[in-house]
N, C-alpha and C positions, 0 to 999 in steps of 0.2 A: 797410532798415527805418528810418522816420523817428523822430525823438525825440518824447518825450511832453511836448509843450508844454502850457502852461496852457490854451490854446484847445482842443487835442485832448482833454485830460482833461475839460474842461467839456462838450464835445459827447458824449463817451462816457458821462459821468454822466447827462446828460439822456436819452440813448437808453435807458440802463438803467432809470431811474426812470419813463420814459413807457411802457415795455413792459407790455402786458396779456397777450400770448401769446408763446411761445417754442418753438423746435424743441429738443427734448430728446434728447440722444444718451446711451445707456447701453450696457453690455456684456452680451451674452447669456451663456448657460451655456457656450458654446464660445469665448467671448472675442471674438466678432464684434460690430461696432457695430450698434446698433438705434436708429432715430430715430423719434420721435413728436412730436405737437403737444400742448402743455399750456398751460393758463392760468397766469399768474404775477402776482406783485406783488413789492414789495420791503419788507423790514423797515425799521425806523427808521434803521439804519446802512447800508442799501443792499443788504444780502444778499438774493438772490432767494428767494422763497417759492413753493411749489407745493403744492396740495391734491391728493393722489394716492390712488387706490383700490388696496387690496391685491390686487384682482382683475386689475389692469393688468399687462401684461408688463413695462413699464418699472419698476414698483414692485418686482416680483420680482427684476429685474436689480439694482436699487439695494440690496436686502437682501443679495444675493450679493456684490456689489462696488459700493461706494458711489461710486466714481469716475464722474463724469458731466460733461457739457458742455451749455451752453445757448447757442443762437444767437438774438439779438434784433435785429430790424430793423423799420423803419417800413414800412407798407403801400406798395408801390411804385406801384400804379395802372398807368398806361400808360407810366411812365418806365422807363428801363433800370435794373433792380434792381442790377446790378453796379456802377453808377456812384454809388450811394447809400451812406450810412453803415450799418455793421452792427458788432455786437460779439459776440464769442464768449467765453463765460465758462467757465473750467475749475475744478473743485474736487471736493469730496465732499459728498454729501447726508447730513444727519442728520435723524432723525425727532424732532419736538418732541412729547414725550409729555405726558399730562395734568398731570403734576407738574412739568414744566419751567417755571421762573419766567418765562421769556420768551414762553411760548406765548400767554397771553391778549392781549398787545399785538400779537403777530405775527398771530394770527387776526383781530383787529380790523382790522389793516392789509389783510389779504387780502380780507376781506368788504367793506371800504370800496371796494376796486377792483372786486370781483366780487360785488355784492349778490345776484345770482341763485344764488350758491353756498350761501346760507344754508339752502336747501331740503335740501341733502344733506351739509352740513359736519358735522352731528352723527351721521351714519350711522356705524356701528361699523367699516365697511370703509374709511372715509376717514381719512386722517391728514395733518397738516401737516408739510412737509419744508422744510428750510432748506439752501441751498447754501453751504457754508463755502468761500469763494472763495480760489483760489490765484493766478490770473492772468487778465487779460483780453487778448484779441487784437482790437484795433480797426482797422477798415478804413474810412477816410473817403472812399474813392473810389479811382480808379486811381492806384497808386503811393503812396498815403497810408496807411501801415501803422505801427502802434505796438503794442508789447508793454507792457501796463500792469500792474504788480504790484497786488495787492489793496489795498495801502495807499493807492494813488492813487484808488481807486474807493469804498472803504468809509469811513464816518464812524467816527472813533475812539470807543471805548466811552463815555467820560465825556460827550462832546457828544451822542451818540445818546441816552443815558439822560436827559439834560436835556430833550430833546424828548419822550421818552416821558412823563416826569413832568408836563410842561406841556401835553400834547396836549389833554386834556379841557377845561381852562380856556380855552386859546387858541381851540379850535374853537367853544366857546360864545360867546366874545367876537366872533369873526369873523361868526358866523351871526346875531347879534343886533345888534351895534353897527355892523358894517361890511357888512351884506348888500348894500346898493346898490353898494358898491365892488366886491364879488365879481362881481356881475352885469355891471358895467361892464368889468371885466377879461376876463370870459368873452366878452363881446360884441366889445369893441374890440381886445383883445390876442390872443385866441384865435379870433376870427372866427365865433363862434356866435351863434345867435339869442338875444334877451333872454329872461329867464325867472328863476325862483326858484333860481338857482344857490347851492348850499350847499357849504361846505368840509367834507370828510369825512375827510381825513387830512392830516397835516403832518409834515414832517421838515426837516432842515437844508438840503435842496436844493430844496424847493418844496412846493406844495399840490396835493391832489387835489380837484377840484370836481365836483359831480354835480348833474345835472338829469335829462334823459332818457338821458344818457350820462355816463361819467366822463372828465374832461379833466385833463391835467397842466398846472399853471402853474409853470414853473421859475423860481427866483430867478435874479438876475443872476450870483450866485456863492454858494458854500456859506456859510450863516450860522454865526457863531461861537456864538450862543446864541438861545433863543426870544425874548429881550427885544428883539432887533433886527428882529422880524417886522413890526411896524407901520410902522417906518421904511422897510423894504424894499417893502412894499405901496404906501406913499405914493410912493416913487420909481418904481415900475412904473406907477402911475396917471399920474404926471406925465409920464413918458416916452411913455405911450400918447397922452395929449392933445397933447403936443408933436409927435408924429409925424403 
C-alpha cells in the first residue's frame, strides 16, 4: 500500500467532490452485502449526501444497520476501468431530520448538484442522509493504493462553516460580477461549450457550475477561507490563458 502523499489526497478529494453517482453497499437482514446505484453530492465539509426513499431496500438496510460503503469513480467510457482512479468510502449513514441544523445547507447542496430531485425531495417517503466517514480506500491505478483517514478527506468544522455562512453572498457575487469569468473557465478549463454558466455551490475544494449540466471546477488546493476565492479564480483564469 502506498503512502498518502499530498498529490494522492488531492486526487481523492477531487474524485469525491466530482461524484454525482455512487455504488452503495449496505447490509441486508441476513448480514449479506447488497449493492445499488444512488445519486450523491457532498456537504460543505465533503461528507457524502444521498437522498433516499424509505421504500428502497438499501434504506431499510441502513435503518437496521447504519454501516455502509460508497464507491465513486469517473465514467470510464472505452478505457480500462481498472486502470483509472476510484475511491471507496466507509462509514455510517445518519438521517438529517427536519430539525437538524445542518439539513437546510446540506439539502441546498444536494439540489444544486441534482436539480431534478426538487420534484420529489419534499415527498414524505424521501429523506436526506449523510455518511459519517471513517476511512477512504483510494486506488489511483494498478499498484497505487492508499488508505486515507477521514481527516485527510473532510474539511474541519470551522472552515466548512465559514463557507456555509459565506455561500449566498459569494454565489451572488460570482454570478453577477464574474459571470464572464465563470463562462471562460467552463469553456477553456473544463472543455464545455460557451453559455450562461452559473455558480450553484461553493466549498473549500471548488465550485459547482451549472448550465445544461452540472460541472465541478476544482481549486488547485483546498482554500483556507472564502476570502481567498477571488484570488484563486484569477489564478485559474491566468493558468488557463497561459496554457
